[in-house]
DOMI-434401 format. One line per field, with one value per residue (C-alpha): residue number from 1; residue in one letter; x, y, z. Coordinates in Angstrom, 2 decimals. Each point is the difference from the previous one (the first is absolute). Layout:
// DOMI-434401
num NUM,...
residuo A,...
px X,...
py Y,...
pz Z,...
This chain:
// DOMI-434401
num 1,2,3,4,5,6,7,8,9,10,11,12,13,14,15,16,17,18,19,20,21,22,23,24,25,26,27,28,29,30,31,32,33,34,35,36,37,38,39,40,41,42,43,44,45,46,47,48,49,50,51,52,53,54,55,56,57,58,59,60,61,62,63,64,65,66,67,68,69,70,71,72,73,74,75,76,77,78,79,80,81,82,83,84,85,86,87,88,89,90,91,92,93,94,95,96,97,98,99,100,101,102,103,104,105,106,107,108,109,110,111,112,113,114,115,116,117,118,119,120,121,122,123,124,125,126,127,128,129,130,131,132,133,134,135,136,137,138,139,140,141,142,143,144,145,146,147,148,149,150
residuo M,I,D,D,L,Y,S,T,R,I,L,T,L,A,A,N,L,P,H,A,G,R,L,A,A,P,D,A,S,A,E,K,V,A,K,L,C,G,S,R,V,V,A,D,V,V,M,D,G,T,R,V,A,D,F,A,Q,D,V,K,A,C,A,L,G,Q,A,A,A,A,V,L,G,A,K,V,I,G,A,D,I,G,E,I,E,M,A,R,D,A,F,R,A,M,L,K,T,G,A,P,P,P,E,G,R,F,S,D,L,S,M,L,A,P,V,K,D,Y,P,A,R,H,A,S,A,M,L,A,F,E,A,T,A,E,A,C,A,L,A,I,A,R,R,T,S,P,A,D,A,A
px 36.93,-3.33,-1.07,0.38,-2.17,-2.80,0.19,-2.73,-1.13,-0.35,-1.87,-2.31,-0.78,-0.64,-2.47,-1.97,-0.82,-2.07,-2.81,0.04,-2.65,-1.70,-2.14,-3.57,0.19,3.58,0.82,2.72,1.88,3.38,1.59,3.72,1.64,3.61,0.85,2.84,-1.97,-3.65,-0.76,-3.04,-1.55,-3.25,-0.48,-3.37,-0.23,-2.60,1.50,-0.90,1.80,3.59,-0.30,-1.00,-3.39,-0.53,2.22,0.05,2.59,-0.14,3.50,1.23,3.72,2.89,0.59,2.13,-2.70,-2.58,2.17,0.42,-3.76,-0.59,2.17,-1.97,-3.38,0.72,0.64,-1.57,-3.33,0.47,3.21,0.41,0.91,3.30,0.88,-0.77,2.06,2.94,-0.12,-0.16,2.99,2.04,-0.86,1.15,3.25,0.54,-0.34,1.97,2.86,-0.10,-1.32,-1.57,-3.46,-3.12,-0.71,-3.30,-3.08,1.55,3.34,-0.70,1.11,3.51,-0.48,0.05,3.52,1.48,-2.03,2.62,2.24,-2.69,-0.79,-2.45,-2.20,-0.03,-2.98,-2.23,0.92,-0.87,-3.40,-2.31,1.56,0.06,-3.63,-1.20,1.85,-1.48,-3.52,0.25,1.23,-2.82,-2.62,1.29,0.25,-3.59,-1.23,1.91,-0.46,-1.64,-2.73,-1.13,-0.28,-2.47
py 23.37,0.09,2.92,-2.34,-2.55,2.43,2.21,2.48,-2.27,-3.01,2.04,1.41,-3.49,-1.24,2.83,-0.72,-3.69,-1.14,-2.50,0.32,-1.97,-3.33,-1.46,-1.01,-3.29,-0.99,-3.23,-0.45,1.83,-0.50,1.52,0.37,1.23,1.01,-1.68,2.38,3.25,-1.07,1.57,-1.64,-0.05,-1.61,-0.21,-0.69,-0.93,-0.65,-1.87,-0.13,-3.19,0.59,3.82,2.25,1.57,1.69,0.52,1.49,0.02,0.67,1.13,0.55,0.46,2.40,2.56,-2.51,-2.66,2.61,1.28,-3.50,-0.54,3.30,-1.12,-3.25,1.69,2.50,-2.71,-3.26,0.21,-1.95,-1.66,-3.71,-2.16,-0.80,3.71,0.38,-3.06,1.13,3.48,-1.53,-2.23,2.78,2.38,-2.59,-0.55,3.76,0.30,-3.12,0.05,3.36,-1.58,2.32,1.33,-1.47,1.03,0.77,1.29,-0.26,1.65,2.84,-2.42,1.16,2.97,-2.47,-1.21,1.75,-2.40,-2.63,1.44,-0.48,-3.74,0.55,1.94,-2.61,-1.97,3.05,1.21,-3.40,-0.51,1.48,-1.98,-3.22,0.36,0.91,-2.86,-2.42,1.39,-0.31,-3.59,-0.88,1.53,-1.88,-3.27,0.33,0.45,-2.98,-2.41,-3.36,0.76,2.96,-2.18,-2.40
pz 3.52,1.85,-2.24,-3.01,1.73,0.80,-3.08,-0.83,-2.83,2.32,2.61,-2.69,-1.27,3.53,0.59,-3.20,0.07,-3.03,0.54,3.79,1.86,-0.61,-2.80,0.83,-1.94,-0.87,-1.81,2.61,2.74,1.62,3.07,0.64,3.19,0.62,3.29,0.88,-0.19,-0.08,-3.38,-1.62,-3.47,-1.10,-3.77,-1.64,-3.68,-2.64,-2.92,-3.67,-0.97,1.12,0.02,2.88,-0.77,3.39,3.00,3.48,2.73,3.72,0.92,3.53,-0.57,0.23,-2.76,-1.94,0.04,-0.96,-2.86,-1.44,0.36,-1.82,-2.94,-0.11,0.33,-2.76,-2.62,1.17,-1.84,-3.23,1.19,-0.59,2.99,-1.73,-0.13,3.69,0.95,-2.17,1.54,3.50,-0.70,-1.64,2.85,2.55,-1.92,-0.22,3.77,0.92,-2.53,-1.76,-3.21,-2.58,0.85,-1.56,-3.57,-1.63,1.75,3.49,-0.87,2.47,2.72,-0.98,2.33,2.90,-0.85,3.10,2.19,-0.92,2.71,2.67,0.23,2.86,-2.45,-2.80,1.32,0.32,-3.48,-1.51,1.67,-2.66,-2.85,2.03,1.09,-3.49,-1.70,2.54,-0.39,-3.81,0.25,2.43,-2.27,-3.04,1.94,1.21,-3.58,-1.29,2.91,-0.77,2.55,-2.11,-3.10,1.63
């Protein structure tokens, strides 16, 4: 069972993290930490309306958290915040209840389905999507806040 969890594909993804690092001038950033294991992800975004125009992530996580971050990083440029939030929610449901994996641009999260059987790993696997969704929402809120209109 552990071989399914740490498959060659997952380990390859974890070793090749797209958009690693930080942006010099993000519209917003968000940090998420998994309390149980200490995994941490910081996501930086530049938004074009509701779509991600630029992205970087600083990931300090186990191979599962890195693999999920790699799936995100490979497809996040051009994604709408709604797509990211739907993928996050579907990913969470897949891990918690065995629901179908996310569809669309983040469908590669299906390879993380075996994580369902390891609840202690759920938080780390979710970090990149949670941080990115939050950073997108913060960036959009800053652009549309009444203070910016004055």
